[in-house]
LUMPA-887189 format. One record per residue (C-alpha): y, x, z; residue number from 1. Coordinates in Angstrom, 1 decimal. Each point is the difference from the previous one (the first is absolute). Example, Ala and Ser with C-alpha at 12.3 -4.5 7.8 and 13.67 -1.06 7.14 Angstrom:
REM LUMPA-887189
+--------+--------+--------+-----+
:  north :   east :     up : num :
+--------+--------+--------+-----+
:   -4.5 :   12.3 :    7.8 :   1 :
:    3.4 :    1.4 :   -0.7 :   2 :
+--------+--------+--------+-----+
***
This chain:
REM LUMPA-887189
+--------+--------+--------+-----+
:  north :   east :     up : num :
+--------+--------+--------+-----+
:   14.9 :    4.0 :  -20.7 :   1 :
:   -2.7 :   -3.0 :   -1.2 :   2 :
:   -2.6 :    1.4 :    0.4 :   3 :
:    1.4 :    2.5 :    3.6 :   4 :
:    1.0 :   -3.6 :    1.5 :   5 :
:   -3.9 :   -1.9 :   -0.5 :   6 :
:   -1.9 :    3.7 :    1.1 :   7 :
:    3.0 :   -0.3 :    3.6 :   8 :
:   -1.3 :   -4.1 :    0.2 :   9 :
:   -3.9 :    1.4 :    0.0 :  10 :
:    0.6 :    1.9 :    2.7 :  11 :
:    2.0 :   -1.3 :    1.9 :  12 :
:   -2.7 :   -3.1 :    0.2 :  13 :
:   -2.7 :    2.5 :    1.0 :  14 :
:    1.2 :    3.2 :    2.0 :  15 :
:    0.2 :   -1.7 :    3.3 :  16 :
:   -3.5 :   -0.8 :   -0.1 :  17 :
:   -1.2 :    3.5 :   -1.5 :  18 :
:    2.0 :    1.8 :    2.6 :  19 :
:   -1.1 :   -2.1 :    3.0 :  20 :
:   -4.2 :    0.0 :   -1.5 :  21 :
:    0.7 :    3.6 :    0.3 :  22 :
:    1.3 :    0.3 :    3.2 :  23 :
:   -3.1 :   -2.5 :    1.5 :  24 :
:   -2.0 :    1.9 :   -2.3 :  25 :
:    0.6 :    3.0 :    2.4 :  26 :
:    0.0 :   -2.2 :    3.4 :  27 :
:   -3.6 :   -1.0 :   -1.4 :  28 :
:   -1.3 :    3.4 :    0.4 :  29 :
:    0.3 :   -0.6 :    4.3 :  30 :
:   -1.8 :   -3.3 :   -0.9 :  31 :
:   -2.7 :    0.1 :   -1.9 :  32 :
:   -2.7 :   -0.5 :    2.3 :  33 :
:    1.7 :   -2.9 :    1.7 :  34 :
:   -0.4 :   -3.9 :   -0.7 :  35 :
:    1.4 :   -2.2 :   -2.4 :  36 :
:    3.0 :   -1.7 :    1.3 :  37 :
:    1.7 :   -2.9 :   -1.6 :  38 :
:    3.4 :   -0.9 :    0.2 :  39 :
:    1.8 :   -3.2 :   -1.5 :  40 :
:    3.8 :   -0.8 :   -0.8 :  41 :
:    0.8 :   -4.0 :   -1.1 :  42 :
:    3.6 :   -1.2 :    0.0 :  43 :
:    2.8 :   -0.7 :   -2.2 :  44 :
:    2.7 :    1.3 :   -2.1 :  45 :
:    3.5 :   -0.1 :   -1.2 :  46 :
:    2.1 :    2.0 :   -2.6 :  47 :
:    3.4 :    1.3 :   -0.7 :  48 :
:   -0.1 :   -1.3 :   -3.4 :  49 :
:   -0.9 :   -4.0 :    1.6 :  50 :
:   -4.0 :    0.1 :   -0.5 :  51 :
:   -2.0 :   -0.3 :    2.6 :  52 :
:   -4.0 :   -1.1 :    0.7 :  53 :
:   -2.9 :    1.5 :    2.0 :  54 :
:   -1.5 :    3.6 :    0.4 :  55 :
:   -3.4 :    0.7 :    1.3 :  56 :
:   -1.9 :    3.2 :    0.7 :  57 :
:   -3.0 :    1.6 :    1.1 :  58 :
:   -0.8 :    3.7 :    1.2 :  59 :
:   -3.6 :    1.7 :    0.5 :  60 :
:   -0.3 :    3.4 :    2.0 :  61 :
:   -3.2 :    1.9 :    0.7 :  62 :
:   -2.7 :    2.1 :   -1.7 :  63 :
:    2.5 :    2.2 :   -1.4 :  64 :
:    1.1 :   -2.6 :   -2.3 :  65 :
:    3.4 :   -2.4 :   -0.6 :  66 :
:    0.3 :   -3.2 :   -1.2 :  67 :
:    3.1 :   -2.3 :   -0.9 :  68 :
:    0.2 :   -3.4 :   -1.5 :  69 :
:    3.9 :   -1.8 :    0.1 :  70 :
:    0.7 :   -3.0 :   -2.1 :  71 :
:    3.6 :   -1.6 :   -0.2 :  72 :
:    0.7 :   -3.4 :   -1.0 :  73 :
:    2.9 :   -1.1 :   -1.0 :  74 :
:    1.7 :   -3.5 :   -0.3 :  75 :
:   -0.7 :   -0.9 :   -3.0 :  76 :
:   -4.0 :    0.7 :    0.2 :  77 :
:   -0.3 :    3.9 :   -1.5 :  78 :
:   -1.7 :    2.5 :    1.8 :  79 :
:    0.7 :    3.3 :    0.1 :  80 :
:   -2.8 :    2.1 :    1.3 :  81 :
:   -1.0 :    4.0 :    1.2 :  82 :
:   -3.5 :    1.8 :    1.0 :  83 :
:   -0.6 :    2.9 :    0.8 :  84 :
:   -3.0 :    2.2 :    0.9 :  85 :
:   -0.3 :    3.7 :    1.2 :  86 :
:   -2.6 :    2.0 :    1.5 :  87 :
:    0.0 :    3.6 :    2.1 :  88 :
:   -3.0 :    2.5 :    0.7 :  89 :
:    0.8 :    2.0 :    3.2 :  90 :
:   -2.8 :    2.3 :   -0.8 :  91 :
:    1.3 :    1.2 :   -3.4 :  92 :
:    4.0 :   -0.8 :    1.0 :  93 :
:    0.3 :   -2.5 :   -3.5 :  94 :
:    0.4 :   -3.7 :   -1.2 :  95 :
:    0.8 :   -2.5 :   -2.7 :  96 :
:    2.7 :   -2.0 :   -0.5 :  97 :
:    0.2 :   -3.5 :   -2.2 :  98 :
:    2.4 :   -3.0 :   -0.2 :  99 :
:    0.9 :   -2.8 :   -2.1 : 100 :
:    3.3 :   -2.1 :    0.2 : 101 :
:    0.5 :   -3.5 :   -2.1 : 102 :
:    3.3 :   -1.2 :    0.3 : 103 :
:    1.3 :   -4.2 :   -0.5 : 104 :
:    0.4 :    0.8 :   -3.5 : 105 :
:   -3.5 :    0.7 :   -0.4 : 106 :
:    0.5 :    4.3 :   -0.6 : 107 :
:   -2.5 :    2.5 :    1.0 : 108 :
:    0.8 :    3.1 :    1.5 : 109 :
:   -3.2 :    2.5 :    1.1 : 110 :
:   -0.5 :    3.6 :    1.2 : 111 :
:   -3.2 :    1.8 :    0.5 : 112 :
:    0.6 :    3.9 :    2.1 : 113 :
:   -1.5 :    2.8 :    2.3 : 114 :
:    0.5 :    1.3 :    3.6 : 115 :
:   -0.4 :    3.6 :    1.2 : 116 :
:    0.6 :    0.9 :    3.3 : 117 :
:    1.5 :    3.5 :   -0.3 : 118 :
:   -0.4 :    3.1 :    2.5 : 119 :
:    3.8 :   -0.7 :    1.7 : 120 :
:   -0.9 :   -3.6 :    1.0 : 121 :
:    2.0 :   -1.8 :   -3.3 : 122 :
:   -1.9 :   -2.1 :   -2.1 : 123 :
:    0.4 :    0.5 :   -3.6 : 124 :
:   -0.7 :   -3.1 :   -2.5 : 125 :
:   -0.2 :   -0.9 :   -4.1 : 126 :
:   -0.9 :   -2.2 :   -1.8 : 127 :
:    1.5 :   -2.5 :   -2.7 : 128 :
:    1.9 :   -3.0 :   -0.5 : 129 :
:   -1.0 :   -2.8 :   -2.7 : 130 :
:    3.2 :   -2.4 :   -0.9 : 131 :
:   -0.2 :   -3.5 :   -1.2 : 132 :
:    0.6 :    1.2 :   -3.8 : 133 :
:   -3.2 :    2.1 :    0.8 : 134 :
:    2.2 :    3.8 :    0.1 : 135 :
:   -0.9 :    2.6 :    2.4 : 136 :
:    1.8 :    2.1 :    2.0 : 137 :
:   -1.5 :    2.5 :    2.0 : 138 :
:    1.4 :    1.2 :    4.0 : 139 :
:   -0.5 :    2.5 :    2.5 : 140 :
:    1.4 :    0.1 :    3.1 : 141 :
:   -0.1 :    1.6 :    3.4 : 142 :
:   -0.4 :   -1.5 :    4.2 : 143 :
:    1.1 :    1.3 :    2.9 : 144 :
:   -0.8 :   -1.3 :    3.0 : 145 :
:    3.4 :    0.0 :    2.3 : 146 :
:    0.1 :   -0.7 :    3.8 : 147 :
:    0.5 :   -3.5 :   -0.4 : 148 :
:   -1.5 :   -0.4 :   -3.4 : 149 :
:   -0.2 :    1.7 :   -3.3 : 150 :
:    2.1 :    0.7 :   -3.2 : 151 :
:   -1.1 :    0.3 :   -3.4 : 152 :
:    1.9 :    1.7 :   -3.3 : 153 :
:   -1.6 :   -0.1 :   -3.1 : 154 :
:    1.0 :   -0.3 :   -3.9 : 155 :
:   -1.3 :   -2.9 :   -2.5 : 156 :
:   -0.5 :    0.9 :   -3.7 : 157 :
:    1.1 :   -3.1 :   -2.3 : 158 :
:   -2.0 :   -0.2 :   -3.2 : 159 :
:    3.0 :    0.6 :   -1.9 : 160 :
:   -0.2 :    3.7 :    2.1 : 161 :
:    3.2 :   -0.6 :    1.9 : 162 :
:   -0.6 :    0.5 :    3.5 : 163 :
:    1.1 :   -1.4 :    3.5 : 164 :
:    0.6 :    1.1 :    3.4 : 165 :
:   -1.5 :   -1.7 :    3.1 : 166 :
:    1.3 :    0.2 :    3.8 : 167 :
:   -2.0 :   -2.2 :    2.8 : 168 :
:   -0.1 :   -0.1 :    3.0 : 169 :
:   -1.7 :   -2.2 :    3.1 : 170 :
:    1.0 :   -0.3 :    3.3 : 171 :
:   -1.1 :   -1.5 :    3.0 : 172 :
:    3.3 :   -0.9 :    2.5 : 173 :
:   -1.2 :   -1.1 :    2.8 : 174 :
:   -3.2 :   -2.4 :    0.4 : 175 :
:   -0.4 :   -2.4 :   -2.3 : 176 :
:    2.7 :    0.9 :   -2.0 : 177 :
:   -0.5 :    1.9 :   -3.6 : 178 :
:    1.6 :    0.8 :   -2.9 : 179 :
:   -0.8 :    1.5 :   -3.2 : 180 :
:    3.0 :    1.5 :   -2.9 : 181 :
:   -0.6 :    0.8 :   -3.2 : 182 :
:    2.3 :    1.9 :   -2.3 : 183 :
:   -0.6 :    0.1 :   -4.2 : 184 :
:    2.1 :    2.6 :   -1.7 : 185 :
:   -0.2 :   -0.9 :   -3.8 : 186 :
:    0.4 :    2.8 :   -2.8 : 187 :
:    3.6 :   -1.4 :   -0.5 : 188 :
:    0.7 :    0.4 :    3.7 : 189 :
:    0.1 :   -3.5 :    1.4 : 190 :
:   -1.7 :   -0.9 :    2.5 : 191 :
:   -2.0 :   -3.0 :    1.4 : 192 :
:   -0.8 :   -0.4 :    3.5 : 193 :
:   -2.0 :   -1.9 :    2.4 : 194 :
:   -0.2 :   -0.8 :    3.3 : 195 :
:   -2.3 :   -2.4 :    2.1 : 196 :
:    0.7 :   -0.1 :    4.2 : 197 :
:   -2.8 :   -2.1 :    1.3 : 198 :
:    0.3 :   -0.8 :    4.2 : 199 :
:   -3.4 :   -1.3 :    1.4 : 200 :
:    1.2 :   -2.0 :    3.5 : 201 :
:   -2.7 :    0.1 :    2.8 : 202 :
:   -1.2 :   -3.5 :    0.0 : 203 :
:   -1.2 :    0.4 :   -4.0 : 204 :
:    3.0 :   -1.1 :   -1.8 : 205 :
:    2.3 :    2.1 :   -2.4 : 206 :
:    2.2 :    0.9 :   -2.5 : 207 :
:    0.1 :    1.8 :   -3.0 : 208 :
:    3.2 :    1.1 :   -2.4 : 209 :
:   -0.5 :    1.3 :   -3.5 : 210 :
:    3.7 :    1.2 :   -1.7 : 211 :
:   -0.1 :    1.6 :   -3.8 : 212 :
:    2.4 :    1.1 :   -1.1 : 213 :
:    0.0 :    0.4 :   -4.1 : 214 :
:    1.4 :    2.9 :   -2.1 : 215 :
:    3.0 :   -2.6 :   -1.0 : 216 :
:    0.9 :   -0.1 :    4.1 : 217 :
:   -0.5 :   -3.4 :    0.8 : 218 :
:   -2.8 :   -0.9 :    2.6 : 219 :
:   -2.4 :   -2.6 :    1.0 : 220 :
:   -1.3 :   -0.7 :    3.3 : 221 :
:   -3.2 :   -1.8 :    1.4 : 222 :
:   -0.2 :   -1.3 :    3.2 : 223 :
:   -3.6 :   -0.7 :    0.6 : 224 :
:   -0.6 :   -2.1 :    3.9 : 225 :
:   -3.7 :    0.2 :    1.1 : 226 :
:   -2.7 :    0.0 :    2.2 : 227 :
:   -3.0 :    3.0 :    0.4 : 228 :
:   -3.6 :   -0.7 :    1.1 : 229 :
:   -2.2 :    3.0 :    1.2 : 230 :
:   -3.8 :    0.2 :   -0.8 : 231 :
:   -2.4 :    2.6 :    1.4 : 232 :
:    1.9 :    3.2 :    1.4 : 233 :
:    3.1 :    0.2 :    0.6 : 234 :
:    2.3 :    1.1 :   -3.2 : 235 :
:    3.7 :    1.5 :   -0.4 : 236 :
:    2.3 :   -1.7 :   -2.9 : 237 :
+--------+--------+--------+-----+
***
């Protein structure tokens, strides 16, 4: 039971990044030759558990590569970071993904994976996830484009051999409005959910609400308020 709970926590931390990477890599197949452009977000956040602080992130896209760097700094001066890089070759229909996430407690989870575009237009991904204690899990999934975004389904198999199933959906609900909902169902049937709603206004200001529901049913919410600046060609959030 303890191992299964830890397994799901690792999955919640990294899965949103994994599946967003798959979808963005598929988009990169149509933008390999476009110039690089960078979007920067700076702002503040407030959590339902009483924590608060600042948020900073940059996303650079172009030339078949997307890189992300994000930092949260809490009221005690502690930082949590996330970095990600993915590449895509339009010629071969293949790509790579890698990321590293470090929490406020200093624990780091990383992943390495590969991407392949299938004949039906879907993108398959597989790779390995290394947890804070060095345990390795593997994942496999398939992402399908939809009229409003993408859906991803897959599995994660932990070092203990237990398997969790994953469902994730990215949706553009309106210009500047995006949602990303991920559900992880553990081997014991319990679920963890992470829902993200982003709204960017025409003037470049925006909000991002992240809600995490744990296996015991309790929820935590983080609300970010930020300003966006772009360098280079226009880019989407």
